[in-house]
C-alpha positions, 0 to 999 in steps of 0.5 A: 332601901327598896329604892337604893335596891331599885336603883343598884338594879338599873345600874349595880355597883359593889356593897359599900360595907360588908352587910349591905343589903340594899346594893346587891354587889354584883359589880366592881365600882360604885353604881347608881347608889354610890353616884347619889340616886336617891338624892337626885330622887329627892331633889325638889328639881326632878318632882319625884320627892313627894311620891318617893313613899308611895313608890318604895310602898308600891315596889315592895308590894309588887316584891310580895306578889312576885315572891309569892308567885315564884314561891320565894320566902322573903327576909322580914327584916329587910323591906321584901325588894331588897330581899330579893336577890338580884336576878329576881329583882331583875326580873321584876323590874323588867316586869314593872318597865314592860310596855303593858304594865300600867305603872310603866312610866312611873318605874322607868322615870325612877330608872331614869333618874338613877341613871342620871345620878350616874352619868351626870351628877345631877345632884352636885356641881360638876367640878365637886362631883369630879373632885369627890371621885364621882363613880359615874363621872369617872367611869365615863371618862369625864375629864376635870376642867382646866386650871381655870375652871375652863373646860376646853377640848383640844381635839374635836369629837369629829376630829377636824374643827367644823366651824371658826368661832365667831369673830366677837367670841370673848376669851372664856367662850362666850358670845359677844 
């Protein structure tokens, strides 16, 4: 729950249900959590899975310290970081990712994985993510493939074709 709240602080979304405490609900549409941030963090490919329990514990300890310094009374029904309101979550994340924080690289890594879940749906096949209405891919306007499952782009990003395909390129776009 604490890591969901952290991911939601990086890329906020709307609450998944009325009593959702991890997602602060400060944005419309799905954010990092709805985009699969926890799935990306837990994936074997990312290498973060073994550290997640320790990171959640550390995040909650930082939240306890932050709350004590700021005179904030925490709700003991949820993890300490989740108990913080959104503006205080943001301030604590800024502190954890600040240039001088000794754990900075770990917290930036969690933030990057949250962003990767939103921007790339890294935990699932792109076609499946698009078919399911993945919030991040939908928000950035990632278009689905053509009916044959291949992506083709009739307009060029620079407004003109930069190079002709190699004469031995196959119809699927692969070099021969």
